[in-house]
N, CA, C and O atoms as a GROMACS GRO file, in nm:
protein
  276
    1MET      N    1   8.246   8.486  14.747
    1MET     CA    2   8.356   8.527  14.663
    1MET      C    3   8.302   8.589  14.534
    1MET      O    4   8.209   8.536  14.472
    2LYS      N    5   8.360   8.703  14.495
    2LYS     CA    6   8.316   8.770  14.374
    2LYS      C    7   8.374   8.702  14.250
    2LYS      O    8   8.484   8.647  14.253
    3ASN      N    9   8.297   8.708  14.144
    3ASN     CA   10   8.342   8.650  14.018
    3ASN      C   11   8.435   8.749  13.948
    3ASN      O   12   8.393   8.861  13.919
    4PRO      N   13   8.561   8.712  13.920
    4PRO     CA   14   8.654   8.806  13.858
    4PRO      C   15   8.620   8.837  13.711
    4PRO      O   16   8.668   8.937  13.657
    5TRP      N   17   8.540   8.755  13.646
    5TRP     CA   18   8.508   8.776  13.505
    5TRP      C   19   8.408   8.888  13.483
    5TRP      O   20   8.400   8.944  13.374
    6ILE      N   21   8.332   8.922  13.585
    6ILE     CA   22   8.234   9.029  13.571
    6ILE      C   23   8.281   9.159  13.634
    6ILE      O   24   8.206   9.257  13.636
    7LYS      N   25   8.402   9.162  13.684
    7LYS     CA   26   8.459   9.282  13.741
    7LYS      C   27   8.491   9.381  13.629
    7LYS      O   28   8.536   9.340  13.522
    8LYS      N   29   8.469   9.510  13.652
    8LYS     CA   30   8.493   9.612  13.550
    8LYS      C   31   8.643   9.628  13.527
    8LYS      O   32   8.723   9.628  13.621
    9ASN      N   33   8.679   9.642  13.400
    9ASN     CA   34   8.818   9.660  13.361
    9ASN      C   35   8.830   9.803  13.307
    9ASN      O   36   8.773   9.832  13.202
   10PRO      N   37   8.903   9.893  13.375
   10PRO     CA   38   8.911  10.032  13.329
   10PRO      C   39   8.978  10.047  13.192
   10PRO      O   40   8.939  10.133  13.114
   11LEU      N   41   9.078   9.966  13.164
   11LEU     CA   42   9.146   9.974  13.034
   11LEU      C   43   9.050   9.932  12.922
   11LEU      O   44   9.042   9.998  12.818
   12MET      N   45   8.979   9.823  12.943
   12MET     CA   46   8.883   9.778  12.844
   12MET      C   47   8.770   9.879  12.826
   12MET      O   48   8.722   9.902  12.715
   13SER      N   49   8.730   9.940  12.935
   13SER     CA   50   8.623  10.039  12.929
   13SER      C   51   8.667  10.160  12.846
   13SER      O   52   8.590  10.210  12.764
   14MET      N   53   8.789  10.208  12.868
   14MET     CA   54   8.840  10.322  12.789
   14MET      C   55   8.854  10.285  12.643
   14MET      O   56   8.821  10.365  12.555
   15TRP      N   57   8.903  10.163  12.614
   15TRP     CA   58   8.921  10.120  12.477
   15TRP      C   59   8.786  10.109  12.406
   15TRP      O   60   8.773  10.151  12.291
   16MET      N   61   8.688  10.055  12.473
   16MET     CA   62   8.554  10.041  12.414
   16MET      C   63   8.490  10.178  12.391
   16MET      O   64   8.420  10.197  12.291
   17SER      N   65   8.512  10.272  12.482
   17SER     CA   66   8.457  10.407  12.464
   17SER      C   67   8.518  10.474  12.342
   17SER      O   68   8.448  10.537  12.263
   18GLY      N   69   8.650  10.459  12.326
   18GLY     CA   70   8.716  10.516  12.209
   18GLY      C   71   8.671  10.451  12.080
   18GLY      O   72   8.647  10.520  11.980
   19ALA      N   73   8.659  10.320  12.081
   19ALA     CA   74   8.613  10.248  11.962
   19ALA      C   75   8.470  10.288  11.926
   19ALA      O   76   8.437  10.304  11.809
   20ASN      N   77   8.387  10.302  12.028
   20ASN     CA   78   8.248  10.342  12.004
   20ASN      C   79   8.241  10.482  11.945
   20ASN      O   80   8.157  10.508  11.859
   21ALA      N   81   8.327  10.572  11.989
   21ALA     CA   82   8.329  10.708  11.935
   21ALA      C   83   8.372  10.708  11.788
   21ALA      O   84   8.314  10.779  11.706
   22VAL      N   85   8.473  10.629  11.755
   22VAL     CA   86   8.520  10.622  11.616
   22VAL      C   87   8.414  10.561  11.525
   22VAL      O   88   8.388  10.614  11.417
   23VAL      N   89   8.354  10.453  11.568
   23VAL     CA   90   8.251  10.388  11.488
   23VAL      C   91   8.129  10.478  11.472
   23VAL      O   92   8.068  10.482  11.366
   24GLY      N   93   8.094  10.550  11.578
   24GLY     CA   94   7.981  10.642  11.570
   24GLY      C   95   8.006  10.754  11.471
   24GLY      O   96   7.916  10.792  11.395
   25ALA      N   97   8.127  10.808  11.470
   25ALA     CA   98   8.161  10.914  11.376
   25ALA      C   99   8.157  10.862  11.232
   25ALA      O  100   8.106  10.930  11.143
   26ALA      N  101   8.212  10.744  11.210
   26ALA     CA  102   8.212  10.685  11.075
   26ALA      C  103   8.070  10.657  11.029
   26ALA      O  104   8.036  10.681  10.913
   27ARG      N  105   7.986  10.608  11.119
   27ARG     CA  106   7.848  10.578  11.082
   27ARG      C  107   7.772  10.705  11.048
   27ARG      O  108   7.693  10.706  10.954
   28SER      N  109   7.795  10.812  11.123
   28SER     CA  110   7.724  10.937  11.095
   28SER      C  111   7.768  10.996  10.961
   28SER      O  112   7.686  11.052  10.888
   29ARG      N  113   7.898  10.985  10.930
   29ARG     CA  114   7.946  11.035  10.800
   29ARG      C  115   7.887  10.954  10.685
   29ARG      O  116   7.847  11.010  10.583
   30ALA      N  117   7.881  10.822  10.702
   30ALA     CA  118   7.824  10.737  10.596
   30ALA      C  119   7.676  10.766  10.578
   30ALA      O  120   7.626  10.769  10.465
   31THR      N  121   7.605  10.786  10.688
   31THR     CA  122   7.462  10.817  10.679
   31THR      C  123   7.440  10.950  10.610
   31THR      O  124   7.350  10.962  10.526
   32ALA      N  125   7.520  11.050  10.644
   32ALA     CA  126   7.507  11.181  10.581
   32ALA      C  127   7.535  11.173  10.432
   32ALA      O  128   7.464  11.235  10.352
   33GLU      N  129   7.637  11.099  10.393
   33GLU     CA  130   7.668  11.084  10.250
   33GLU      C  131   7.556  11.012  10.177
   33GLU      O  132   7.521  11.050  10.065
   34GLY      N  133   7.499  10.910  10.239
   34GLY     CA  134   7.386  10.841  10.178
   34GLY      C  135   7.267  10.933  10.158
   34GLY      O  136   7.199  10.926  10.055
   35LYS      N  137   7.240  11.017  10.256
   35LYS     CA  138   7.128  11.111  10.243
   35LYS      C  139   7.155  11.214  10.133
   35LYS      O  140   7.064  11.250  10.059
   36ARG      N  141   7.281  11.260  10.122
   36ARG     CA  142   7.315  11.355  10.015
   36ARG      C  143   7.297  11.290   9.878
   36ARG      O  144   7.243  11.353   9.787
   37GLN      N  145   7.341  11.167   9.863
   37GLN     CA  146   7.327  11.099   9.735
   37GLN      C  147   7.181  11.075   9.701
   37GLN      O  148   7.140  11.089   9.586
   38ALA      N  149   7.101  11.038   9.800
   38ALA     CA  150   6.959  11.016   9.776
   38ALA      C  151   6.890  11.146   9.733
   38ALA      O  152   6.807  11.145   9.643
   39ALA      N  153   6.926  11.256   9.798
   39ALA     CA  154   6.866  11.384   9.763
   39ALA      C  155   6.906  11.426   9.621
   39ALA      O  156   6.824  11.479   9.546
   40THR      N  157   7.032  11.401   9.585
   40THR     CA  158   7.079  11.434   9.450
   40THR      C  159   7.006  11.350   9.346
   40THR      O  160   6.966  11.402   9.242
   41MET      N  161   6.988  11.222   9.374
   41MET     CA  162   6.918  11.135   9.280
   41MET      C  163   6.773  11.178   9.263
   41MET      O  164   6.721  11.177   9.151
   42MET      N  165   6.708  11.216   9.371
   42MET     CA  166   6.568  11.260   9.362
   42MET      C  167   6.558  11.389   9.282
   42MET      O  168   6.465  11.405   9.202
   43THR      N  169   6.650  11.481   9.302
   43THR     CA  170   6.648  11.607   9.228
   43THR      C  171   6.670  11.583   9.080
   43THR      O  172   6.598  11.638   8.996
   44LYS      N  173   6.769  11.500   9.046
   44LYS     CA  174   6.796  11.471   8.905
   44LYS      C  175   6.677  11.399   8.841
   44LYS      O  176   6.641  11.428   8.727
   45GLY      N  177   6.617  11.307   8.914
   45GLY     CA  178   6.500  11.236   8.861
   45GLY      C  179   6.384  11.329   8.834
   45GLY      O  180   6.317  11.318   8.732
   46ALA      N  181   6.359  11.420   8.927
   46ALA     CA  182   6.250  11.516   8.908
   46ALA      C  183   6.277  11.607   8.788
   46ALA      O  184   6.185  11.640   8.713
   47LYS      N  185   6.402  11.648   8.771
   47LYS     CA  186   6.437  11.732   8.656
   47LYS      C  187   6.418  11.656   8.525
   47LYS      O  188   6.370  11.712   8.427
   48GLN      N  189   6.456  11.528   8.523
   48GLN     CA  190   6.439  11.448   8.403
   48GLN      C  191   6.291  11.430   8.368
   48GLN      O  192   6.253  11.440   8.252
   49VAL      N  193   6.209  11.404   8.468
   49VAL     CA  194   6.066  11.389   8.443
   49VAL      C  195   6.007  11.519   8.391
   49VAL      O  196   5.928  11.519   8.296
   50ALA      N  197   6.043  11.630   8.453
   50ALA     CA  198   5.991  11.759   8.411
   50ALA      C  199   6.035  11.793   8.269
   50ALA      O  200   5.956  11.843   8.189
   51SER      N  201   6.161  11.766   8.237
   51SER     CA  202   6.208  11.797   8.101
   51SER      C  203   6.144  11.704   7.998
   51SER      O  204   6.117  11.746   7.886
   52PHE      N  205   6.118  11.580   8.035
   52PHE     CA  206   6.053  11.487   7.942
   52PHE      C  207   5.912  11.535   7.910
   52PHE      O  208   5.874  11.542   7.793
   53TRP      N  209   5.834  11.569   8.014
   53TRP     CA  210   5.695  11.608   7.990
   53TRP      C  211   5.685  11.747   7.928
   53TRP      O  212   5.596  11.771   7.846
   54SER      N  213   5.774  11.838   7.966
   54SER     CA  214   5.767  11.970   7.903
   54SER      C  215   5.816  11.963   7.759
   54SER      O  216   5.767  12.038   7.675
   55GLY      N  217   5.911  11.875   7.730
   55GLY     CA  218   5.958  11.858   7.593
   55GLY      C  219   5.853  11.793   7.505
   55GLY      O  220   5.847  11.821   7.386
   56ALA      N  221   5.771  11.706   7.563
   56ALA     CA  222   5.667  11.640   7.486
   56ALA      C  223   5.555  11.738   7.451
   56ALA      O  224   5.490  11.724   7.347
   57LEU      N  225   5.532  11.835   7.534
   57LEU     CA  226   5.424  11.931   7.511
   57LEU      C  227   5.466  12.043   7.417
   57LEU      O  228   5.382  12.102   7.350
   58MET      N  229   5.593  12.073   7.412
   58MET     CA  230   5.641  12.183   7.329
   58MET      C  231   5.702  12.127   7.201
   58MET      O  232   5.759  12.018   7.200
   59ALA      N  233   5.690  12.203   7.094
   59ALA     CA  234   5.750  12.162   6.968
   59ALA      C  235   5.901  12.181   6.976
   59ALA      O  236   5.951  12.264   7.052
   60ALA      N  237   5.970  12.103   6.897
   60ALA     CA  238   6.116  12.115   6.894
   60ALA      C  239   6.154  12.248   6.831
   60ALA      O  240   6.093  12.287   6.731
   61PRO      N  241   6.252  12.318   6.883
   61PRO     CA  242   6.293  12.446   6.825
   61PRO      C  243   6.357  12.424   6.688
   61PRO      O  244   6.423  12.323   6.667
   62PRO      N  245   6.338  12.518   6.598
   62PRO     CA  246   6.398  12.501   6.465
   62PRO      C  247   6.551  12.507   6.476
   62PRO      O  248   6.604  12.581   6.559
   63PRO      N  249   6.620  12.430   6.394
   63PRO     CA  250   6.767  12.432   6.402
   63PRO      C  251   6.821  12.569   6.359
   63PRO      O  252   6.767  12.633   6.269
   64LYS      N  253   6.926  12.610   6.423
   64LYS     CA  254   6.987  12.740   6.391
   64LYS      C  255   7.070  12.725   6.263
   64LYS      O  256   7.140  12.625   6.243
   65LYS      N  257   7.059  12.824   6.178
   65LYS     CA  258   7.135  12.822   6.054
   65LYS      C  259   7.270  12.888   6.078
   65LYS      O  260   7.278  12.992   6.143
   66ARG      N  261   7.373  12.828   6.023
   66ARG     CA  262   7.506  12.884   6.039
   66ARG      C  263   7.527  12.993   5.935
   66ARG      O  264   7.484  12.980   5.820
   67LYS      N  265   7.591  13.096   5.975
   67LYS     CA  266   7.625  13.202   5.882
   67LYS      C  267   7.753  13.163   5.808
   67LYS      O  268   7.852  13.121   5.869
   68ARG      N  269   7.749  13.178   5.677
   68ARG     CA  270   7.868  13.147   5.597
   68ARG      C  271   7.935  13.275   5.557
   68ARG      O  272   7.870  13.373   5.521
   69ARG      N  273   8.061  13.274   5.563
   69ARG     CA  274   8.136  13.395   5.526
   69ARG      C  275   8.193  13.384   5.388
   69ARG      O  276   8.259  13.478   5.342
   0.00000   0.00000   0.00000
């Protein structure tokens, strides 16, 4: 006699396939957003480091004088 608990259920199979597709899409969107944020943070950090070291090597520009009328 076959065990009814291990028999394939077509409704459950379709539901699980749909759920897996939704979860996969959400996971890929979250991963892509995380990668975008990481890339943005790395770019901003590199710009800050470059501006810090280039600012330390260069003298501060003289303040601009306002013209009075």
